[in-house]
Each structure stands twice: as C-alpha cells, then as structure tokens.
N, C-alpha and C positions, 0 to 999 in steps of 0.2 A: 725447673728449678734452677733459683739465681747461682752465679759462682761462690765458690768454698769463700774467697779472698772477701767479697763485702762485707761488709761492717752489720751489727745486727740488726733487721731491721725495726727496732724501737729506737735506735741512733737517726734511722733516717725519717723519723717519724716526732723526733725533736725539732728541725728544721722548718716545716710547716708554719707550725703555728708563733716562732719566732720571725719570720718573713712578715705573716701576714696579720702580728701583731702593728710593725710600723705601719702597714699598709693601712692597716683602718687608722692610724693616727694620721697618716699624709693623706687619705681622703678626705678626712674630715679639714683639715689644715688646708687642702687647696679648692674645696666646695664652692667657693666663692670666682675660684677665675678659674672654670675650667666643669664644662657642663658635663652631667653622669654619663652619655652616652659615649660621646665625645673621649672620657678619660677610659670608661670600658674598652672604644675599637682601637683606641691610640696601645694602651699596653698589650691587645695580644696582636697589633701587628708590629710592635717591637718584639713579642717573642718569638712570630713569626721568621722575622727577616735574621735572629737569633738561633731558628733551630735548624732553619735551612740548610745550613751548610753541615751542619751535624746530624742532622735525619732524613734531609730530603735523599739520600741516595737509598735509605733501607725503605722510604715510601714508595720509592719508585721500585725498587726489588720486589714488594710485598706489594704490589700496587694490585694483585689480583684479591687476595687475603681484604685490601681497604676495601673494593667495588662489594664482596660477598658482605662486608660488615657494615655496609652505610647506615644502615637504620643506627647500630650503636652508635656507630660514631656520631652522630646528626644528634643523636637522644644527649650524647656526653656534650657533644657543644655546645647546642642548647643550655642543658644544666648548669654546668660547669663555665662554661667560656663565657656566655650570654646574660643566662638567666641571675643565676649569683652576685656575681660582680655586680652586673647593671644594679639588683636591690638592692645591695650592699650600697654601692656610690650614691643612690637616688636617695636613699633612708639619709645618710649623713649628711647631706643638702640639711636637714630641720631636724635629725633628732640630734641627742646627747651623745657622748661617746660613753655614759654610763648605762642608758637603754641601751644603746646596739650594743655591747658586750654582752651585758644581761640577756638580750634575745640570742644573738649567736650565738649562747654557749649554752642554750637547750638542743643544737644539733647531734649529740650523741644520744641524746635522752629520746631523739624521733628516728636514727639510722636503726634499731631493732627494729622499730615497727614497721619500714621500710623494708626491710628484711625480710622481717617476716610474708609481710606482703609479697613480696615480689621472687624471695628466692625458699620461703617456707623456712626461714633458719631463725630460729628463737635462744634469746640467752640464756645462760644457767643462773641459776638462782647466786651463784658468788660475781656473775659479770653483769648482775642487776644490784647488789648489795656495791661494787664497785661504782654502778654509773652513778645512784644517788650518793653516796661518799665525795664521788667525785664534784657532783653537784652541790654539792654544801658548801663543799672546799672554796669553788667560785663564785657562788653567793656572799660568802665573808671577804674574799677581798672586792667584789666588786663596790660592795653594801659600807666598808669600809669598817667592817664587825660591828654595825650598828644593824639589826633587824629594821629597827624603825622606819629606817632608809626607804622602805620599800614602798610603807605607804608614802609616801613624799614623792612619788614617781608618777608622772606626768605622761601617758603616750600622745602622741605627736603622727602627723601622716607620716614623716619618717620611719616611724616603729612599725607601720604595717609593710612599708614596704621592706624592713628587716625580718618582720615577720613569713614573708614572702622569702628570703633568701635563705630560710630554715631549711625546709620540703628540698628547694632544689640543689641544695650542696648534698644533702640527705639519697637525693636520686645518685645522683654522679656518683658518689662514693659508694653504692651498691652494685650499679651498672659496671663499676672498675672490674666485678668479680666474673663478669662474663669477656674478658677481654682478649683478642686472639692469641694464645698463645704462642707464637708464632711472628706474632707484629712487636719487634724492641720495644719498651717504653718511649721510649723520646720521639721514636715517627708513631705510636700514640697518640703524645700529646698532638704533636702537630696537627697529626691528621684528626684531630677533633678541634681542633682551632680553625683550622680553612671551615667547613662549613657554619663556625661561630662568626670568624668574619663576614661572612654570605649574610646570615641573618644580622650581624649589625652595621653594613651598608647603608640599608633603605633606614634604619633608624637614625642613624648618625644625619644622612641628609635631611630628614624629617627636622631633627634636634637645629641644623644648620638654619632652616627654612624661620624656624617657629623663636630660636633663641639664639642666635647668630655663632661668631665660632669663637676663637680663645686668643689672647694675648702670649705666642710663646717665649715668655719670660724665662731665666735661669730656674726660679722656685719650680714651675708647672714643666720644663722640660725636664730638668732632673728627678722630680716624681715619677714622672713618664718612663724614665728612662730605671727608675727600681723597681715601680708595680711589674714594669713591663720583662726585667730582668729576673731579678730576685724574687719577688712575689709570683711572676709566672712560671718561669721556666726554673728555676734551682727551687721550688720550693713545690710546687706541682710533682716536678718529675721523683722529687723524692714522698711526695705523697701516694702517687701513683705505686710505686715500689713498695712502699709500708701496707698501704690495703691487698693488693697482690700476695703479702707474703705474712699478712697474718689476717686479713678479714674488715669488713667494713665497721661493723660494731668496735672491734677493739683498739682499733686505728682513730673514728673518731671520737674517742674520750680523751686524746690528746688535744682537738679542739678547746679542753678546757683548759690550756698551759696560755690558750692569749691573754687570759685578763694579769696571769702572773708575769709575763716577759712584758707585759703593759706596764705595769708598776717598774720591771726591773730597769724599762727602757726611761722612764720618767727619772727615776732613781740617779741614771747615768747622763742623760741628755738634758733635764731639764731641773737636776738637782733637786731634785721631793726628798722626802724621808721616808725611811722604811719605817714601819708599825707593828707592832706586835700580832697585829689583825692579819697582815700576808705573811706571814712565817705558821701561822696556824692554817690560815688556808690553803697554802702549801704544800702544808704534810697531810693534809685531808687529801686533797688532791693527788697527793704521790700517792697516799693510802689506797685508795681508789684504782689509779691506773695499774696498781700490782696486784692487787686482785683482778683486775681485768683479764690484764695481760697474762695471768698467769691461769684463768680460767679458760672452759672451752664452751663454744657454741652448738645445740644440737638441732638437725635438718629432720622437719617434719616428716 
C-alpha cells in the first residue's frame, strides 16, 4: 500500500496524458531532424541518467528481486520502453496528428481485452459504458465535432505503425499489475529501461548505417531532454503508480485525455481557438472517466 500522505491516484493519472500530448507534438515536429530509433534511444538514455542517482541504490538493494523477475522486466522494457515509443515515433514520420491521436485513443478499448486474456479480468457493465462514452468524447474532439471528417481520413504507413503501438501499450499497462511489491516504483522503471536500452543499441546501430545520425541542434536537444525527463521519468512514474493503485483498465481510460490536453496546448502555445465541440467532448470524456473510476472489475 502507498503511504497515506500521497495524493489520490487519479491525480497522478492526470500527469501522463498531459506530458504525452506534448510528446506527441514534439515527435511530429522533429521527425525530419532525428530518426525514430535515435529519438527512442536517447529518450531512454536521458531517463536512465536521471534515474540512476534516484533509483540506482534501490536497484542494487533489490538486485535479487530484479534477477527473479527478469522476464517480466524484459517484457516491460520491450513493450513500453522500446515497442510503444518506437512505433509512435516511426508512425509520426508519415502520419498526420489527427490520424495518430485517433488511433492511440483506442488504447483504453484494447486494455480490457488484454487484461481478460492475461489475468481473466473483465470490466463491469458500468465500466464498459464509461469506456464507450469516453471514446465518443475523444471522437468529438479529434473530429472537430464533424463526424463526416471520419470518412476523409486516409491511412498511411505511419498509421499502421500507430496500430502496432496500441497493443504494445496495452500489454505494458496490464503487466504492471504483476510488478514485485518490494521493488520501488522508480527502481521498477529503471530496471525496465535497462533491457529496453539493450534492445535499442543494435537497432540504433543499424539505423546509423542506413539513415545516418542527426545534428544536435538546440531544438533537437531540447526535445530529447523533454521526452527523456518529463515524458519518460515523470510521466511513467505517475502512470506506474496509478496503474498499481487502480488497475490497467481504469487507468487506461485516462489516455482519452491526450487529445483534450493537445487542444489546450494548441490554444496556449499556438494561439488556436477553443470551440463548442471541445467542451462537449471534454464533458463526455469526464463522464466516462467518472463512470469507470467508480466501477469495479471482476476476475473470472
């Protein structure tokens, strides 16, 4: 159990979609400057450097626990550290923001199926209604309140990469429930990053030979620092804690906040305007989150 002084897990779950909404924008903005494997590798290399003084001691003290659970940690690294991030950054090379957000927003629908397949956990009727209602809210925001835009979407190779990212994140979220309870959250994250980086090194070397490196310009370095510290260490620590407390299915629904936060960031940073459909979508998402967070899942 978490210390009583910690805030509600629902507060923690608000942080990741906000950080990842900006990560989504940054990944698209620098797609021409830095290849996807390089961005993925340096993102987690920076995260590991930040985490080492914070969690390195715990990892050493819990080394026997880490060795006993190396398969789980390897799967967490392969799915959440390598798979999801690489698929997203590769997808952002060619897909549009609206396609990418729409595809990623299906993650909360996939997580219950993954939880059922791995842990025999099924959502309650109330939770299923909440997922559906929240998904409708996402559609309203992403499609600008015009359902006809759905028929104007054109799939690209990047969209296919985005579709691969969906089950990768669902697997990561469900596997978090199996984390050893005596391994602190930051130590868990660092222990998952290490095998992820080991998988990324040969892929990065291959990318260097085929596509070359990148110029360490100020925007590129700033982007790497953001995705490495904020979108990785901070966001993943909050996500891991939230999933541990409330479960993958309930936590997964907070992914639906990504397009909402993306719209807010566009208003704040790009001077765009909020429209009525934004508020309608936010209300639907909020209602879905409330229904899901106040329901219970059942184990078969």
